[in-house]
NUTORMI-998948 format. One record per atom (N, C-alpha, C): residue number from 1; residue in three letters; x, z, y; atom name. Coordinates in steps of 0.05 Angstrom, whole numbers, m for minus. Last residue first. Layout:
REM residues N
NUM Ala X Z Y CA
...
REM end
This chain:
REM residues 293
293 Asp 789 53 m143 N
293 Asp 796 51 m172 CA
293 Asp 790 78 m186 C
292 Ala 736 45 m96 N
292 Ala 761 58 m105 CA
292 Ala 764 54 m134 C
291 Gly 695 24 m71 N
291 Gly 710 6 m84 CA
291 Gly 736 17 m93 C
290 Thr 656 58 m50 N
290 Thr 679 54 m35 CA
290 Thr 697 33 m46 C
289 Leu 616 54 m91 N
289 Leu 609 46 m62 CA
289 Leu 632 42 m44 C
288 Ala 644 72 m136 N
288 Ala 632 43 m137 CA
288 Ala 627 37 m106 C
287 Lys 658 123 m123 N
287 Lys 679 103 m128 CA
287 Lys 668 79 m126 C
286 Ser 609 146 m114 N
286 Ser 628 146 m92 CA
286 Ser 650 126 m97 C
285 Leu 585 143 m163 N
285 Leu 573 129 m142 CA
285 Leu 594 124 m119 C
284 Ile 619 177 m194 N
284 Ile 617 148 m200 CA
284 Ile 604 130 m176 C
283 Pro 604 226 m169 N
283 Pro 632 216 m170 CA
283 Pro 634 184 m176 C
282 Arg 547 228 m175 N
282 Arg 560 226 m149 CA
282 Arg 587 216 m150 C
281 Pro 521 241 m221 N
281 Pro 528 212 m217 CA
281 Pro 545 209 m192 C
280 Asp 531 292 m266 N
280 Asp 530 287 m239 CA
280 Asp 538 258 m233 C
279 Val 491 316 m313 N
279 Val 515 295 m312 CA
279 Val 515 286 m282 C
278 Cys 450 345 m299 N
278 Cys 472 358 m315 CA
278 Cys 496 340 m314 C
277 Leu 420 350 m234 N
277 Leu 424 334 m258 CA
277 Leu 448 349 m273 C
276 Lys 412 371 m185 N
276 Lys 394 382 m207 CA
276 Lys 402 371 m233 C
275 Asp 442 346 m151 N
275 Asp 454 371 m158 CA
275 Asp 437 383 m181 C
274 Phe 414 305 m133 N
274 Phe 433 300 m155 CA
274 Phe 444 324 m164 C
273 Gly 371 303 m92 N
273 Gly 371 321 m114 CA
273 Gly 391 315 m137 C
272 Ile 349 278 m47 N
272 Ile 353 261 m70 CA
272 Ile 357 280 m96 C
271 Gln 344 314 m8 N
271 Gln 318 303 m17 CA
271 Gln 322 285 m43 C
270 Ala 397 327 5 N
270 Ala 380 349 m5 CA
270 Ala 353 337 m18 C
269 Asp 418 278 23 N
269 Asp 424 289 m4 CA
269 Asp 406 309 m14 C
268 Pro 374 235 58 N
268 Pro 392 260 58 CA
268 Pro 395 268 28 C
267 Ile 374 166 49 N
267 Ile 360 190 47 CA
267 Ile 377 214 45 C
266 Asn 392 114 50 N
266 Asn 406 132 67 CA
266 Asn 388 158 72 C
265 Leu 375 78 12 N
265 Leu 359 80 36 CA
265 Leu 369 100 58 C
264 Ala 410 85 m29 N
264 Ala 412 59 m15 CA
264 Ala 397 60 11 C
263 Val 398 136 m44 N
263 Val 425 131 m35 CA
263 Val 423 105 m18 C
262 Gly 344 126 m64 N
262 Gly 349 145 m40 CA
262 Gly 378 142 m27 C
261 Met 353 94 m107 N
261 Met 342 82 m84 CA
261 Met 347 100 m58 C
260 Leu 372 135 m140 N
260 Leu 388 112 m133 CA
260 Leu 377 98 m106 C
259 Gln 323 164 m144 N
259 Gln 349 178 m133 CA
259 Gln 366 154 m125 C
258 Thr 290 130 m169 N
258 Thr 283 139 m140 CA
258 Thr 308 150 m128 C
257 Phe 310 128 m221 N
257 Phe 313 105 m205 CA
257 Phe 304 110 m174 C
256 Tyr 344 188 m239 N
256 Tyr 318 176 m233 CA
256 Tyr 324 150 m217 C
255 Pro 407 186 m275 N
255 Pro 391 194 m253 CA
255 Pro 363 177 m254 C
254 Ala 446 198 m319 N
254 Ala 419 187 m320 CA
254 Ala 403 193 m301 C
253 Pro 518 186 m331 N
253 Pro 496 197 m312 CA
253 Pro 468 184 m320 C
252 Ile 551 202 m390 N
252 Ile 539 178 m374 CA
252 Ile 518 192 m357 C
251 Arg 589 216 m432 N
251 Arg 587 229 m405 CA
251 Arg 576 208 m386 C
250 Tyr 600 221 m499 N
250 Tyr 586 209 m477 CA
250 Tyr 589 227 m454 C
249 Asn 628 229 m548 N
249 Asn 637 242 m524 CA
249 Asn 625 229 m501 C
248 Thr 604 240 m616 N
248 Thr 613 226 m594 CA
248 Thr 620 242 m569 C
247 Gly 582 259 m663 N
247 Gly 610 262 m661 CA
247 Gly 621 243 m639 C
246 Leu 526 261 m665 N
246 Leu 538 236 m672 CA
246 Leu 571 236 m672 C
245 Thr 512 313 m648 N
245 Thr 501 300 m672 CA
245 Thr 515 278 m682 C
244 Arg 543 323 m604 N
244 Arg 547 340 m627 CA
244 Arg 535 327 m653 C
243 Asn 520 286 m570 N
243 Asn 549 284 m577 CA
243 Asn 555 298 m601 C
242 Val 467 304 m565 N
242 Val 473 278 m576 CA
242 Val 502 274 m587 C
241 Gln 480 351 m540 N
241 Gln 469 353 m564 CA
241 Gln 471 328 m578 C
240 Gly 496 331 m490 N
240 Gly 517 346 m505 CA
240 Gly 505 349 m536 C
239 Gln 449 310 m473 N
239 Gln 472 291 m479 CA
239 Gln 493 306 m495 C
238 Arg 405 335 m455 N
238 Arg 412 337 m483 CA
238 Arg 435 319 m493 C
237 Leu 403 325 m401 N
237 Leu 405 352 m410 CA
237 Leu 414 354 m439 C
236 Asp 402 265 m407 N
236 Asp 418 282 m389 CA
236 Asp 424 310 m400 C
235 Leu 367 243 m444 N
235 Leu 393 230 m439 CA
235 Leu 411 244 m423 C
234 Asn 324 282 m443 N
234 Asn 338 274 m469 CA
234 Asn 365 261 m464 C
233 Met 310 280 m388 N
233 Met 318 304 m402 CA
233 Met 334 299 m427 C
232 Gln 291 227 m382 N
232 Gln 314 237 m366 CA
232 Gln 326 262 m381 C
231 Cys 248 227 m416 N
231 Cys 270 209 m423 CA
231 Cys 294 221 m408 C
230 Leu 215 263 m387 N
230 Leu 224 270 m413 CA
230 Leu 248 253 m422 C
229 Pro 208 236 m336 N
229 Pro 222 262 m338 CA
229 Pro 232 270 m367 C
228 Cys 224 169 m327 N
228 Cys 209 187 m338 CA
228 Cys 222 216 m342 C
227 Ala 258 129 m310 N
227 Ala 232 133 m294 CA
227 Ala 214 152 m307 C
226 Val 328 118 m300 N
226 Val 305 126 m315 CA
226 Val 280 130 m297 C
225 Ala 389 85 m307 N
225 Ala 368 93 m290 CA
225 Ala 343 97 m306 C
224 Ile 452 103 m330 N
224 Ile 426 93 m340 CA
224 Ile 404 102 m320 C
223 Met 516 79 m307 N
223 Met 496 100 m312 CA
223 Met 471 86 m321 C
222 Asp 552 37 m312 N
222 Asp 562 63 m303 CA
222 Asp 542 87 m306 C
221 Ala 555 m8 m368 N
221 Ala 540 5 m349 CA
221 Ala 552 33 m339 C
220 Gly 578 m38 m410 N
220 Gly 593 m32 m384 CA
220 Gly 578 m21 m362 C
219 Leu 554 m44 m456 N
219 Leu 547 m63 m438 CA
219 Leu 563 m59 m411 C
218 Leu 568 3 m481 N
218 Leu 580 m23 m492 CA
218 Leu 577 m45 m472 C
217 Thr 538 41 m456 N
217 Thr 568 41 m454 CA
217 Thr 580 13 m460 C
216 Ala 486 26 m469 N
216 Ala 493 26 m442 CA
216 Ala 525 24 m438 C
215 Ala 490 37 m526 N
215 Ala 485 8 m516 CA
215 Ala 496 5 m486 C
214 Glu 500 92 m526 N
214 Glu 518 74 m537 CA
214 Glu 517 45 m527 C
213 Leu 452 109 m504 N
213 Leu 476 115 m489 CA
213 Leu 498 95 m499 C
212 Leu 418 93 m543 N
212 Leu 413 84 m514 CA
212 Leu 440 87 m500 C
211 Lys 434 119 m588 N
211 Lys 433 88 m589 CA
211 Lys 434 79 m560 C
210 Gly 425 172 m572 N
210 Gly 452 162 m577 CA
210 Gly 453 131 m576 C
209 Ser 369 176 m576 N
209 Ser 382 176 m551 CA
209 Ser 412 164 m551 C
208 Leu 368 174 m632 N
208 Leu 353 152 m616 CA
208 Leu 366 153 m587 C
207 Arg 400 215 m651 N
207 Arg 404 187 m660 CA
207 Arg 392 168 m642 C
206 Gly 381 261 m626 N
206 Gly 409 253 m624 CA
206 Gly 413 224 m631 C
205 Val 328 263 m642 N
205 Val 332 254 m611 CA
205 Val 362 247 m609 C
204 Met 338 272 m693 N
204 Met 324 251 m688 CA
204 Met 328 242 m659 C
203 Asp 362 323 m690 N
203 Asp 378 303 m704 CA
203 Asp 365 277 m696 C
202 Pro 324 359 m669 N
202 Pro 347 349 m650 CA
202 Pro 362 325 m663 C
201 Arg 266 369 m676 N
201 Arg 284 348 m691 CA
201 Arg 304 338 m675 C
200 Pro 246 410 m643 N
200 Pro 240 411 m672 CA
200 Pro 256 392 m690 C
199 Met 270 397 m591 N
199 Met 274 423 m604 CA
199 Met 269 421 m634 C
198 Gly 261 341 m580 N
198 Gly 285 354 m574 CA
198 Gly 292 380 m591 C
197 Tyr 215 314 m585 N
197 Tyr 225 324 m609 CA
197 Tyr 253 337 m605 C
196 Ala 189 282 m546 N
196 Ala 185 312 m546 CA
196 Ala 198 326 m570 C
195 Ala 229 226 m548 N
195 Ala 207 240 m537 CA
195 Ala 211 270 m538 C
194 Gly 264 192 m566 N
194 Gly 261 216 m584 CA
194 Gly 239 232 m573 C
193 Cys 267 147 m537 N
193 Cys 292 164 m535 CA
193 Cys 288 189 m554 C
192 Cys 247 82 m559 N
192 Cys 241 111 m556 CA
192 Cys 268 127 m555 C
191 Glu 258 24 m518 N
191 Glu 259 37 m542 CA
191 Glu 255 66 m536 C
190 Val 258 m8 m473 N
190 Val 232 4 m480 CA
190 Val 234 18 m508 C
189 Lys 312 m25 m468 N
189 Lys 298 m14 m447 CA
189 Lys 271 0 m450 C
188 Leu 353 m49 m501 N
188 Leu 334 m24 m509 CA
188 Leu 321 m10 m489 C
187 Pro 379 m89 m475 N
187 Pro 360 m95 m494 CA
187 Pro 344 m72 m507 C
186 Phe 393 m99 m412 N
186 Phe 391 m76 m429 CA
186 Phe 370 m80 m450 C
185 Pro 434 m133 m369 N
185 Pro 413 m136 m385 CA
185 Pro 415 m113 m408 C
184 Val 453 m89 m310 N
184 Val 461 m105 m335 CA
184 Val 436 m109 m355 C
183 Val 450 m101 m243 N
183 Val 436 m88 m265 CA
183 Val 443 m107 m290 C
182 Thr 486 m79 m191 N
182 Thr 488 m99 m212 CA
182 Thr 474 m87 m235 C
181 Ala 450 m59 m129 N
181 Ala 465 m54 m154 CA
181 Ala 465 m77 m172 C
180 Gly 419 m71 m85 N
180 Gly 449 m80 m85 CA
180 Gly 463 m74 m108 C
179 Met 366 m61 m84 N
179 Met 383 m42 m73 CA
179 Met 412 m50 m73 C
178 Ala 350 m105 m115 N
178 Ala 344 m105 m86 CA
178 Ala 359 m87 m73 C
177 Thr 364 m84 m163 N
177 Thr 377 m108 m154 CA
177 Thr 373 m110 m125 C
176 Leu 326 m44 m164 N
176 Leu 352 m36 m163 CA
176 Leu 372 m59 m156 C
175 Ile 278 m77 m171 N
175 Ile 281 m58 m149 CA
175 Ile 311 m51 m144 C
174 Asn 288 m105 m217 N
174 Asn 285 m120 m192 CA
174 Asn 289 m103 m167 C
173 Asp 289 m64 m256 N
173 Asp 311 m82 m253 CA
173 Asp 312 m95 m227 C
172 Met 238 m44 m250 N
172 Met 258 m28 m243 CA
172 Met 285 m44 m238 C
171 Ala 208 m92 m270 N
171 Ala 205 m78 m245 CA
171 Ala 228 m63 m231 C
170 Met 212 m115 m318 N
170 Met 230 m121 m300 CA
170 Met 229 m106 m272 C
169 Pro 204 m106 m389 N
169 Pro 196 m101 m364 CA
169 Pro 218 m108 m344 C
168 Asn 195 m131 m444 N
168 Asn 218 m134 m426 CA
168 Asn 210 m131 m398 C
167 Glu 150 m112 m468 N
167 Glu 175 m115 m484 CA
167 Glu 200 m118 m467 C
166 Cys 109 m115 m431 N
166 Cys 112 m91 m450 CA
166 Cys 136 m89 m466 C
165 Asp 117 m132 m365 N
165 Asp 120 m140 m390 CA
165 Asp 126 m117 m409 C
164 Asp 71 m104 m316 N
164 Asp 98 m116 m324 CA
164 Asp 94 m124 m354 C
163 Phe 13 m70 m333 N
163 Phe 34 m74 m315 CA
163 Phe 59 m84 m327 C
162 Ala m30 m48 m366 N
162 Ala m34 m71 m350 CA
162 Ala m15 m75 m327 C
161 Met m45 m4 m399 N
161 Met m24 0 m376 CA
161 Met m25 m23 m358 C
160 Val m79 m27 m437 N
160 Val m85 m2 m420 CA
160 Val m69 0 m396 C
159 Glu m55 m70 m460 N
159 Glu m84 m75 m452 CA
159 Glu m92 m51 m436 C
158 Pro m3 m50 m473 N
158 Pro m6 m70 m451 CA
158 Pro m36 m71 m441 C
157 Pro 3 21 m484 N
157 Pro m4 m7 m496 CA
157 Pro m11 m25 m471 C
156 Arg 60 9 m444 N
156 Arg 48 7 m470 CA
156 Arg 26 27 m473 C
155 Asn 94 16 m403 N
155 Asn 80 m8 m402 CA
155 Asn 66 m12 m429 C
154 Met 114 70 m410 N
154 Met 108 61 m384 CA
154 Met 93 36 m383 C
153 Ile 131 85 m462 N
153 Ile 102 85 m455 CA
153 Ile 95 77 m429 C
152 Cys 185 85 m473 N
152 Cys 168 71 m491 CA
152 Cys 138 68 m485 C
151 Gly 233 69 m419 N
151 Gly 221 88 m440 CA
151 Gly 196 73 m455 C
150 Tyr 262 42 m384 N
150 Tyr 235 46 m379 CA
150 Tyr 221 68 m397 C
149 Tyr 325 36 m359 N
149 Tyr 312 47 m381 CA
149 Tyr 283 55 m373 C
148 Cys 376 m5 m337 N
148 Cys 348 5 m328 CA
148 Cys 333 11 m355 C
147 Ala 443 6 m323 N
147 Ala 422 m3 m343 CA
147 Ala 397 10 m338 C
146 Val 484 m16 m271 N
146 Val 464 1 m280 CA
146 Val 447 m11 m302 C
145 Lys 541 m11 m234 N
145 Lys 529 m24 m255 CA
145 Lys 509 m8 m268 C
144 Leu 559 m18 m166 N
144 Leu 548 m1 m185 CA
144 Leu 535 m16 m207 C
143 Gly 577 m53 m126 N
143 Gly 597 m42 m145 CA
143 Gly 587 m23 m166 C
142 Lys 530 m35 m79 N
142 Lys 547 m52 m88 CA
142 Lys 571 m40 m107 C
141 Leu 480 m14 m60 N
141 Leu 493 m1 m84 CA
141 Leu 513 m21 m94 C
140 Pro 478 m13 12 N
140 Pro 476 m26 m13 CA
140 Pro 492 m14 m38 C
139 Thr 451 26 53 N
139 Thr 477 29 40 CA
139 Thr 474 14 15 C
138 Arg 400 7 72 N
138 Arg 420 14 90 CA
138 Arg 447 17 78 C
137 Val 341 m30 58 N
137 Val 368 m19 48 CA
137 Val 388 m15 72 C
136 Ala 296 m56 72 N
136 Ala 299 m26 79 CA
136 Ala 326 m15 73 C
135 Ala 297 m104 50 N
135 Ala 300 m101 78 CA
135 Ala 305 m74 87 C
134 Ala 283 m91 m2 N
134 Ala 309 m102 3 CA
134 Ala 315 m99 32 C
133 Leu 228 m79 3 N
133 Leu 250 m60 m3 CA
133 Leu 277 m65 1 C
132 Asn 209 m128 19 N
132 Asn 207 m106 39 CA
132 Asn 226 m83 30 C
131 Asp 216 m157 m27 N
131 Asp 230 m165 m3 CA
131 Asp 231 m143 18 C
130 Ile 185 m127 m65 N
130 Ile 215 m129 m69 CA
130 Ile 228 m139 m43 C
129 Gly 132 m86 m41 N
129 Gly 143 m113 m50 CA
129 Gly 174 m112 m47 C
128 Val 89 m48 m37 N
128 Val 110 m51 m17 CA
128 Val 124 m80 m20 C
127 Ile 54 m62 m78 N
127 Ile 43 m54 m51 CA
127 Ile 65 m59 m31 C
126 Glu 85 m75 m124 N
126 Glu 62 m91 m117 CA
126 Glu 49 m86 m90 C
125 Val 132 m40 m126 N
125 Val 133 m70 m131 CA
125 Val 111 m84 m119 C
124 Leu 110 10 m115 N
124 Leu 134 1 m99 CA
124 Leu 136 m30 m102 C
123 Ala 72 15 m154 N
123 Ala 63 14 m126 CA
123 Ala 85 4 m109 C
122 Gln 103 16 m200 N
122 Gln 85 m4 m195 CA
122 Gln 78 m8 m167 C
121 Leu 128 65 m192 N
121 Leu 146 41 m198 CA
121 Leu 127 16 m191 C
120 Val 87 101 m194 N
120 Val 100 97 m169 CA
120 Val 119 73 m170 C
119 Ser 35 73 m232 N
119 Ser 61 90 m232 CA
119 Ser 71 83 m203 C
118 Gln m36 80 m219 N
118 Gln m11 65 m221 CA
118 Gln 13 82 m223 C
117 Thr m106 78 m225 N
117 Thr m80 94 m226 CA
117 Thr m58 75 m233 C
116 Asp m168 75 m191 N
116 Asp m147 62 m208 CA
116 Asp m124 78 m205 C
115 Val m236 95 m193 N
115 Val m208 102 m183 CA
115 Val m188 89 m202 C
114 Gly m288 84 m208 N
114 Gly m278 71 m185 CA
114 Gly m250 78 m177 C
113 Gly m326 145 m227 N
113 Gly m312 122 m231 CA
113 Gly m301 110 m206 C
112 Thr m352 195 m228 N
112 Thr m366 173 m217 CA
112 Thr m351 147 m219 C
111 Tyr m360 244 m274 N
111 Tyr m341 226 m262 CA
111 Tyr m354 202 m251 C
110 Pro m405 298 m262 N
110 Pro m396 275 m278 CA
110 Pro m377 256 m261 C
109 Glu m379 363 m249 N
109 Glu m394 341 m240 CA
109 Glu m385 317 m256 C
108 Asp m349 397 m282 N
108 Asp m367 409 m263 CA
108 Asp m386 387 m252 C
107 Leu m345 371 m348 N
107 Leu m335 372 m321 CA
107 Leu m357 387 m304 C
106 Leu m360 365 m401 N
106 Leu m340 384 m397 CA
106 Leu m332 387 m368 C
105 Lys m397 323 m399 N
105 Lys m407 351 m405 CA
105 Lys m386 373 m402 C
104 Asp m364 280 m391 N
104 Asp m379 289 m368 CA
104 Asp m390 317 m372 C
103 Val m350 269 m445 N
103 Val m328 279 m424 CA
103 Val m345 291 m401 C
102 Lys m397 252 m465 N
102 Lys m383 274 m477 CA
102 Lys m364 285 m457 C
101 Ser m403 205 m435 N
101 Ser m423 226 m436 CA
101 Ser m413 252 m447 C
100 Lys m361 174 m449 N
100 Lys m360 185 m420 CA
100 Lys m381 208 m421 C
99 Phe m376 159 m503 N
99 Phe m352 177 m498 CA
99 Phe m353 187 m470 C
98 Ala m419 126 m491 N
98 Ala m422 150 m507 CA
98 Ala m397 170 m506 C
97 Ala m398 86 m458 N
97 Ala m418 106 m447 CA
97 Ala m422 130 m463 C
96 Gln m334 68 m449 N
96 Gln m354 72 m469 CA
96 Gln m373 93 m461 C
95 Glu m300 75 m409 N
95 Glu m317 53 m409 CA
95 Glu m338 51 m429 C
94 Met m267 118 m425 N
94 Met m295 125 m411 CA
94 Met m308 100 m403 C
93 Arg m221 97 m440 N
93 Arg m240 107 m459 CA
93 Arg m269 110 m449 C
92 His m199 83 m388 N
92 His m202 63 m409 CA
92 His m225 72 m430 C
91 Thr m191 131 m367 N
91 Thr m208 112 m352 CA
91 Thr m217 90 m374 C
90 Ala m157 155 m403 N
90 Ala m181 167 m398 CA
90 Ala m200 149 m385 C
89 Asn m112 120 m400 N
89 Asn m128 123 m423 CA
89 Asn m153 132 m422 C
88 Arg m95 134 m348 N
88 Arg m107 106 m354 CA
88 Arg m123 108 m379 C
87 Leu m81 188 m351 N
87 Leu m99 180 m332 CA
87 Leu m114 154 m338 C
86 Asn m42 186 m394 N
86 Asn m66 200 m396 CA
86 Asn m89 193 m378 C
85 Thr m3 151 m371 N
85 Thr m15 146 m399 CA
85 Thr m42 159 m402 C
84 Leu 13 183 m326 N
84 Leu m1 157 m322 CA
84 Leu m16 148 m346 C
83 Cys 37 227 m350 N
83 Cys 12 229 m336 CA
83 Cys m3 204 m333 C
82 Ser 78 197 m373 N
82 Ser 59 212 m390 CA
82 Ser 33 218 m378 C
81 Pro 106 174 m329 N
81 Pro 93 157 m348 CA
81 Pro 72 170 m367 C
80 Cys 103 200 m264 N
80 Cys 109 207 m293 CA
80 Cys 92 188 m312 C
79 Pro 90 191 m211 N
79 Pro 116 182 m220 CA
79 Pro 121 184 m251 C
78 Thr 29 161 m193 N
78 Thr 41 183 m206 CA
78 Thr 71 175 m215 C
77 Val m28 147 m151 N
77 Val m1 141 m164 CA
77 Val 12 167 m173 C
76 Ala m95 123 m144 N
76 Ala m76 147 m145 CA
76 Ala m50 138 m159 C
75 Leu m143 92 m105 N
75 Leu m118 89 m120 CA
75 Leu m104 117 m117 C
74 Lys m187 103 m72 N
74 Lys m191 84 m96 CA
74 Lys m166 83 m114 C
73 Met m213 155 m36 N
73 Met m191 138 m43 CA
73 Met m198 125 m70 C
72 Gly m243 202 m20 N
72 Gly m250 175 m9 CA
72 Gly m229 154 m13 C
71 Met m233 247 m45 N
71 Met m218 242 m21 CA
71 Met m224 217 m8 C
70 Gly m266 240 m91 N
70 Gly m276 257 m68 CA
70 Gly m259 258 m42 C
69 Ala m233 210 m121 N
69 Ala m257 198 m108 CA
69 Ala m267 214 m85 C
68 Val m195 251 m133 N
68 Val m186 227 m117 CA
68 Val m212 214 m105 C
67 Leu m229 283 m165 N
67 Leu m218 295 m140 CA
67 Leu m208 271 m119 C
66 Gln m235 249 m209 N
66 Gln m259 255 m190 CA
66 Gln m250 267 m163 C
65 Leu m186 250 m231 N
65 Leu m194 224 m218 CA
65 Leu m220 229 m200 C
64 Asn m183 302 m248 N
64 Asn m167 296 m226 CA
64 Asn m176 269 m212 C
63 Arg m224 300 m286 N
63 Arg m226 318 m265 CA
63 Arg m210 312 m241 C
62 Ala m202 262 m322 N
62 Ala m224 254 m305 CA
62 Ala m230 275 m283 C
61 Ser m161 294 m347 N
61 Ser m154 270 m328 CA
61 Ser m178 264 m309 C
60 Leu m193 328 m377 N
60 Leu m175 338 m358 CA
60 Leu m163 316 m338 C
59 Ala m224 291 m406 N
59 Ala m237 308 m386 CA
59 Ala m217 320 m365 C
58 Ala m187 269 m440 N
58 Ala m201 252 m420 CA
58 Ala m212 268 m400 C
57 Ser m176 317 m471 N
57 Ser m154 302 m457 CA
57 Ser m166 287 m434 C
56 Leu m227 326 m495 N
56 Leu m216 344 m476 CA
56 Leu m194 332 m459 C
55 Thr m230 279 m527 N
55 Thr m250 285 m506 CA
55 Thr m239 305 m485 C
54 His m186 282 m560 N
54 His m188 261 m543 CA
54 His m207 264 m519 C
53 Asp m148 334 m581 N
53 Asp m178 328 m576 CA
53 Asp m178 307 m553 C
52 Lys m94 337 m595 N
52 Lys m113 356 m606 CA
52 Lys m143 345 m605 C
51 Thr m66 300 m569 N
51 Thr m61 303 m597 CA
51 Thr m82 319 m610 C
50 His m83 305 m518 N
50 His m94 281 m533 CA
50 His m86 282 m562 C
49 Ala m56 356 m510 N
49 Ala m84 353 m505 CA
49 Ala m95 328 m520 C
48 Pro 1 349 m515 N
48 Pro m15 366 m534 CA
48 Pro m44 362 m532 C
47 Thr 19 312 m474 N
47 Thr 17 305 m503 CA
47 Thr 1 321 m519 C
46 Ser m21 329 m417 N
46 Ser 7 318 m427 CA
46 Ser 1 310 m457 C
45 Gly m60 347 m387 N
45 Gly m59 355 m414 CA
45 Gly m35 347 m428 C
44 Cys m54 343 m332 N
44 Cys m70 322 m347 CA
44 Cys m73 327 m376 C
43 Cys m66 401 m293 N
43 Cys m52 388 m312 CA
43 Cys m68 367 m326 C
42 Ser m98 388 m225 N
42 Ser m91 405 m251 CA
42 Ser m78 387 m272 C
41 Trp m106 393 m155 N
41 Trp m101 376 m179 CA
41 Trp m92 395 m201 C
40 Asp m118 411 m106 N
40 Asp m128 427 m128 CA
40 Asp m125 412 m155 C
39 Pro m118 349 m75 N
39 Pro m121 377 m70 CA
39 Pro m131 390 m97 C
38 Ile m64 304 m83 N
38 Ile m93 309 m92 CA
38 Ile m99 341 m90 C
37 Asp m26 286 m28 N
37 Asp m30 304 m51 CA
37 Asp m58 309 m58 C
36 Val m10 225 m6 N
36 Val m28 246 1 CA
36 Val m34 262 m25 C
35 Leu 42 186 15 N
35 Leu 31 199 m7 CA
35 Leu 16 224 0 C
34 Ser 50 127 46 N
34 Ser 43 156 51 CA
34 Ser 27 167 28 C
33 Leu 99 80 49 N
33 Leu 77 91 31 CA
33 Leu 73 120 37 C
32 Gly 145 65 76 N
32 Gly 119 61 87 CA
32 Gly 94 67 66 C
31 Val 194 74 58 N
31 Val 186 46 56 CA
31 Val 157 44 65 C
30 Ala 200 129 64 N
30 Ala 219 114 79 CA
30 Ala 210 82 79 C
29 Glu 162 150 33 N
29 Glu 159 156 62 CA
29 Glu 178 134 76 C
28 Cys 183 139 m16 N
28 Cys 159 126 m8 CA
28 Cys 156 129 21 C
27 Val 231 171 m18 N
27 Val 231 141 m17 CA
27 Val 204 127 m8 C
26 Ala 208 222 m16 N
26 Ala 226 213 8 CA
26 Ala 227 181 6 C
25 Arg 178 224 m62 N
25 Arg 164 228 m35 CA
25 Arg 181 216 m12 C
24 Thr 220 214 m101 N
24 Thr 196 198 m97 CA
24 Thr 184 198 m72 C
23 Ser 253 260 m91 N
23 Ser 264 234 m85 CA
23 Ser 240 213 m83 C
22 Ala 216 301 m108 N
22 Ala 227 300 m82 CA
22 Ala 237 274 m73 C
21 Asp 206 285 m162 N
21 Asp 183 289 m142 CA
21 Asp 195 288 m114 C
20 Tyr 258 290 m183 N
20 Tyr 243 262 m185 CA
20 Tyr 220 262 m165 C
19 Glu 273 340 m174 N
19 Glu 288 320 m162 CA
19 Glu 273 294 m162 C
18 Lys 237 370 m208 N
18 Lys 232 371 m180 CA
18 Lys 248 348 m165 C
17 Ser 230 370 m265 N
17 Ser 237 344 m251 CA
17 Ser 231 345 m222 C
16 Thr 212 420 m281 N
16 Thr 237 409 m293 CA
16 Thr 247 384 m280 C
15 Gly 168 430 m234 N
15 Gly 188 447 m248 CA
15 Gly 213 432 m256 C
14 Gln 136 394 m210 N
14 Gln 136 421 m198 CA
14 Gln 158 438 m211 C
13 Gly 138 351 m246 N
13 Gly 148 349 m217 CA
13 Gly 149 374 m201 C
12 Ser 113 370 m288 N
12 Ser 142 369 m289 CA
12 Ser 153 364 m264 C
11 Cys 57 363 m274 N
11 Cys 69 389 m279 CA
11 Cys 98 389 m277 C
10 Gly 43 315 m222 N
10 Gly 46 322 m251 CA
10 Gly 61 347 m252 C
9 Pro 31 288 m172 N
9 Pro 58 296 m181 CA
9 Pro 64 303 m211 C
8 Tyr m9 242 m149 N
8 Tyr m10 262 m173 CA
8 Tyr 17 267 m180 C
7 Tyr m33 222 m89 N
7 Tyr m11 227 m105 CA
7 Tyr m13 248 m125 C
6 Ala m69 169 m58 N
6 Ala m69 194 m70 CA
6 Ala m44 198 m88 C
5 Ile m39 136 m1 N
5 Ile m47 134 m29 CA
5 Ile m47 163 m40 C
4 Ala m36 100 58 N
4 Ala m42 125 48 CA
4 Ala m51 120 19 C
3 Glu 14 58 87 N
3 Glu m13 58 69 CA
3 Glu m14 84 56 C
2 Ser 44 22 133 N
2 Ser 37 49 127 CA
2 Ser 11 52 111 C
1 Met 94 m23 153 N
1 Met 72 m16 138 CA
1 Met 67 13 135 C
REM end
């Protein structure tokens, strides 16, 4: 299969989560999804915009959605749950004529509508399909135990995100199972990691992310697979901060699910980007895949 889809990488994909962007592009190419970058895309506003002004936030997203419409496409995908939340919330709110009118006044041209947005996770499940993903596997992730962590906004609120179960999502579980990994039941898969409070409230992030690391450890997981740049940062970059807060000594890799898919699909290391992570998953992966003690 080969299907072209508009691609919104998001700002973090150009900086702090380059490895997520690179592995996403490589995985999608390997399974027949052709990602076409949205020309002249701009920031969706992330958290600050909708915290300050819902109209401005919607306008920032609507501008990008209109660019997709100008490409003659009806679907855009993004790897980032925060970007997805803004894009889908904008579409949802603009169903109200009065709100859309205010948004259109901030745009160079009114938003014409008709563009849907999905996470890359959703596109892999619903467009490619689990069976086709399984058929593409070249190096099964046998022997690897993974806890899948979705974060708290990928599927919430359900009436807006409209994908998977908001309390017990299974898309990532099913994908990594298809890749050959053993996915452990993870009861905290949609609990908050502390989000953007890593600097103003490190104690809060320490406690919340610490709960996730503790649960994964108790369940015997080798690593935690993630789908969100901010979640990945809290569980990986801030793992030392968590340890200082709780007096623990966690050393658990938290790669993106697309990076693990990359291993299973035999994508070159340079496109997977494990070297960008603070806790390197490669030693554990090597032991698991070779069956070494």
